[in-house]
N, C-alpha and C positions, 0 to 999 in steps of 0.2 A: 925458372930458373930456380934450382934449390937452393936455399939459406943455408948458411954453416952453424951448426947451433952453437950457442954460450959456451963458456966452458961450466962444467957440470953437467950439463946435458950432452947426449950424444945423439946422432944421426940412428933414425930409424930406418932398418935394413932393406933392400927390397923384399916384397913377400915372396915366400918362399912357392907357393901355390899361384899367386897370381903374375907374380913379377913384376908388379906395380912397383914403382920408386914411390914408397910412401914419405921420403926427406923433401919433396917437390910439392909444395901447395898448391899447385894445380891437380895435383895428383886427384884430392876429392872435389873437383869440381861435378864429378857425377856419381861419383864411388861413398860410401859408406866409412866412417871414421872407427866405427865398431871393426870392421875388417880390418883396418891396417891393425889395429891393437892386438886382434886374435892371432894375425901371422906374425906379427912381432913377437907375441908368447906362445909361439907354436899352439897355438888352438888349446894352451893350457886352461882355461875357464868352460871347457866344452868335455868332461871327462865322462867315462861309460859308468854303467853302475857296479863295473868292476874296481874302479879308478883309474883307467888308462887313460891318457891323454886321446883327443881324438884324432884319428888318421883320416880326415874324408875322402873318398874316392872322388868326389863331385860336391859342387859347393850349391848350398840352396838359397835361390835369390827371389828377392821379389824388385819386379824390372817395372819400370815406367817410361815410356815410349814420346818420343818427341813427338809435336803435335803434328798431324796429319801423317803420321804412320803408324799402322796396325799390325796386330799381330801376326797376321799373315805374311805381311812383310818382312818382319824380324824372323820368320817361320823358313820364308824364301832366300835368305841372306846368310843363312848359317847351314851348321848340318850337326847332325847328330853325336857325330862325332866329340863336338865339344859344345853343341848345347842342346838341351833336352826340354819342350815348352810340352805341358800336357795339351793334350787333344780338343779339352773341354772349353780351353780360350779361342778356339775358332769358330764359336757358337756363336759370337755376337761381333756383327762387323764393325769395324771400325774401333772396336777397344782396343785403348793405350796401354793396358794392365794386364800383367800374367806372372806366375811364377816360372821355374826354371830350376833345373841342374846346370852346372858349369862347370867345364876344366877351363884348363888354362888359355886355351885357344879362344873362348870368348874375351877374354882380357885383353887377348894380343889383337885380336878385330875390333878393338873398341878405339887402339889407336890413329895415328892419321896413314891413312893410307891403305887400313885396313876394310874388311869387310860390314861393319857396322859402326863406321866413323856418321856420326850424324844421327844416327835411328836411337839410341839408347839416352835420354834424358837424364835419367839416376837408378840406381839401384843398389838395394840394401840386402845384407846378408839375414839369413833363417838360423834355421838353429843344424850346425852339421855334424849333426850325431843320427845312427842309430838307422832306419829308412832313408831319413833327409839326404845323407851322405853318401847314399847309392843312384845311380842310373833309375831311371824309370823302366816300366816293363814296356817291351816293344809295341804291344799294339795303344799303349797310351799317349804314344810321341807324336806330335802335332807333325805331320810331313806335307810337301807344299802339295796344294790340291785335295788332301785328304780329307778336310774336313772334321766336323766334331761327332763325335760318336751319338746315337740319338738316347736318351736317357730311356731305362725302362719303365721309370714310373711318371706319368701327366698328374698331378694334384690338379683337381680345380675346386674353384668356391674360396672363401676364406680358409686361408692356410696361416700357420704360425711357426714360422722356421727356428729351431732352440738349437743356437751353437755354444755348448759348454760341458762339461765333462762332469761324471758320475751321474746320470740320469737312470732312473727305475723305470725301463718303458712299459712293464707290465704294471706298474702302483694304478691300484682302483682309478686317480684322476684321471688317465691317458685312456680310461675303456668308454665306449658310448653304452646308451642304452640295452644295446645285447650283448654287454660283455666282449665285444671284440675290440681289435686293438685302433686307436685314432691315428698311430702313426704309422703314415703312408709309406716312408722310406727312415729307411736309419745308414747312417755311415761310421764303422768306429773308425778312426784315420790311420791309425797301425794296423789294421788289419783291412778287413774285405768287406763290400756293400754285403748289407746283412736283410735277410724276410724275416721280418719278426713276426708277421701273420703265422708260419710254418714252424718257428721257432715255439711260440707259445701253442700252438695245437699240440705240439710233442709232449709238450712240459703241462697239459692241463689233463687231469683224472677227474672222470664223475664231475664233471663241471666247474672242478677249483683248479686254478692255475698254480704252477708251483713252482714262485719267484723264484725261490733260491736257485733251484734244481735250473729255471731260466739263466739266470744272471753266470752262473756255472758252465751254462754249456756255452754262452758269449764270450765267456772269458773276461767278464765285467767283476775284476775279483775287489775292488773298490768299494763294491756294495755293498759289503759285508758291514760296512761300517754303519753306524745307528743315523747319521748325519751326511746328506749329500749337496752341495752347490746346486746342480744342475737340477736334481729333484724339485729342490725348492723352488728355483726362479721357473722353472718350466710348471708347475703347479700352480704359481702367481699369475703365468702371462695364460694360461689355458684352460684352467682346472675348471668343473661344472659346480665346486661347492667352496664359496666364498664366503670370509664372514662380513656381516651385515649390521651396520649397528645404526639403531633405532634414531633419529636426528630428536634433541635434548634429553636423552638416555647415554651421553657418551660412555657416562661409567659403568655401566652396566655391562654384562658381559657380551660378545657379538653374538649373534643370532646366526648360527649355520646353514643354510639354504642353498638350493642348487640355483646358480646362475641359468641365466636364459639371455646370452648374448652369443656374439660373434665368436667371441675366442674360446669358449665353453662348448662351443657346435664345433668348430677348425679341426682342419685335418693336419697333422705334427709332421716335421721333417726335422730330422734329428742329426745333428753331426754332432758324434762327440770327438775331442780334441782329445790327439794324441798323447799319450801318459807325459813323455819328455818334454812336450811343451808345456803340460799343463803345471808341469813341476818346476819351470822357472818360475820362480819367484818374483821376477823381475819383469814379466810379458814380452820382456823387449826382442824376444825371440819366435811369437806368436805370428809375425807377418804374414809369414810364407803358411802356416795351417790355417788361419783366419781366412784368408784369400780362397784357398781350394774349399774350404767348407762352402764358404760364401757361393761360389763359382758351383759347386754340386749341388745346393739346394736349389739354388734358382733353374738351373738346368729342368730342375723335378715337378715345376710348377706349369700348370698347363697356360698358355694366352690365355688372359681376362682374369686369371685368381687375382685374389685380393691377398697380398703377404704384408704379415707384420714379422720382423726379424727382431730376435733379440742377440746379441751378443755381451754378455757378461763379464767380458775380459778386456782388461787394459793395461796400458803399460805408464809406470810412472814417470819416464822420459818425453821427452821431445817438445816443441815450442808451445804445444795445446793451444793451438788456433786454428786447426785444419789443413796445416800445411804439410804433414808428415806424410810418406811416402804411401804409409798403410791408412790412412785417411783419404787420400786422394782417389785411390784403389780402391777402396770400399763404395764412396761415391759415384766413381766412375763406371764403376759393375752394375749399380743400383740403376743409374739412367741408361746405359747399353742395353737391361736386360726388356725395356718397354715394359715393365709389369708395373701397376700398382702397387706399389713395392714404400714400405715405412722400416728404416732400420732404427732400432734403439740402443746406443750403446753407454756404457758406463762415464759417470762424473762424478764419482765420489768424492772422499777424503781419506782413502788408503789406510782405513783406522787411526786418523790423527796422528799418524806417523810423522810429520812435521819434515815431508821431504823436500819442501819448496822454500824460498826468499826470492823475495822481489824488491830490490832498491832504486830509486831513481838520484842519478847521479849529477849533480852539476861540474861545469870545469875545474879541472884540480881536484874535487873532491875524491875520497876512495873508500870503499869498506873491508870490513875485514870477515872472512865468514870462517866459521871452526867448524870444520867435520869431523865428526865420532865415528871411526871406524873403530869394530869393536876387537879385541884381542882374539887370538887363536879361530878366525874368518877362515875357513876354506874356500869362500868364493870370493869371485873377483867383484870388485866396488868399483862404480860410476858416478861422476859428478859433470852435470853438463850447465856449463854458464852461458846462458842467451843474451846477446848484446844488440843492441837497435837503438839507433840516432832516433829518439821521439821527432824530433824539429824536421828529419829527412828520413823516414822511416825505409826508402829502398835503398841507402846510401852506406856504404861501409863504416863499421865502425874502423878508425884507423890510429886512434890514439889511446886506446884502453890495454891495459899491460896486465899483466898478471903474474903472483909472484908467489913458488910455492916453497913453504918450510916444511923440509920431512921433520918427524919427531926428534927431539934433541939436536939438530943438528941446523947451521946455516943456512939462511934462505938460499935457494938455487936463481940463479940469474932471472931477473923479469923476461917473460916472452908476451909478444905482442902478434897482431892478426898474420899471419902467412908462415908463422911458426909451427917446427913441429920437431919433436925429441923425446926422447925415451934415460931415463934414470934407474940405476947409475951405468947401467951398461946395455948394450944391446943382446948380449948375449946371458946374461942374468936381468932381466928388466924387473922393476919393482915398482917402476908407474912409468906414465907417459903424460903429454901434454900434446893435445891436438887443438891447433887453433888456425882452421882454414879460413879462406877467407867468405867459400861458401861451401855447401857441401849439399848429401844426399838426404840430411836430416830434418830439412825445413828452409824456411824463410817466414819474415824477411828478417835481414838483421843476419848476426855470425857467431855462432855455436864454438863454445873450447868444451874440447871433453877432457876431461882428465879420467883415467885410469890405472888403477891401483892393484895390484897383485895379491894373492891370498896374504893373510897376516899370520 
């Protein structure tokens, strides 16, 4: 049963795309609060390069199914008219995670009596712009009994998978001793899978590779810049040339010598994240792109291959305890592949951006957090407040309330667990506070999401 917002707060309207009653706290049991805000703000935070608000035909989703339910079950109980799952996720028997494109019928089917009731454990919004907001190609859609397409490339031996952006595939670090590419498979996500060998041969003259011409042919325009994150990371992971310092002479310059280890000899499988996902500074919309990239890469590794996977992109948000949907999905996919695979993910400090605060409260205590949102900020801003009873980690936090004071105005009424509201109105939302008991964002405890419109 929905709660009536206190004075100053207004009820969230039903989703115009999903039809979900976001004012009902139970609506978030399996759903993403960020989707609630996206619908409330008319997808204002997802603008095209020309500045127009997003108007998605389909919503990209990351989906986790209930225990005992596999992707094939989801496909059998749905129809491509309102849910399109990539065929590749049928490759692994019993896999409980996948990406999908969804329309209104999917959300209707999740309701009591719907075709998918009880099948979906939680789902999360991806990036509803560009190719993500359109349906899949007909041949890429999973259908009952269709099975997964066989990957054209099966790479054996030691394999290094790089999921990143800005990767100079023709660099000398990624060639073997015969100057042939070590990149066995390459997928640029906002385009089609590429054959790097044929492209390199096309741009080789008198034994020398025209790298600039190669990257123009592949339309990798970002590689015109002097430095690229993906090239740097891939070189550290798999370059045959590594700086070595002699013990006892740490102050001396490094001795660059050829490495001789599995990484320096490994074949490379490279997925370049699409531009829109890489440009999202929060990392919050990478979930669909990252899982699709990992599924594509694992499908190209032969049985018996030893695989090291490097993913250098992460999100500032989340519980940071392994319970987020993308963390669960990555772990499940690696396990389902049956490969001897290890996944390396970032655990940095976001350039010391001071994006986190942590406080333990005794009964009756409070804490004040000052959140500085910059003027003339054209992006939306988000704050997640994770609350957990340390004495009973799985118990819901019932007595915590959050008070929001807009700049220069009286504080709005305090909100507690189960509340959801938008201010000052649903027609012109400036902020929303979404405080469901549980949501798709993670566990244990509850997460209150504060969303603020551009300033």
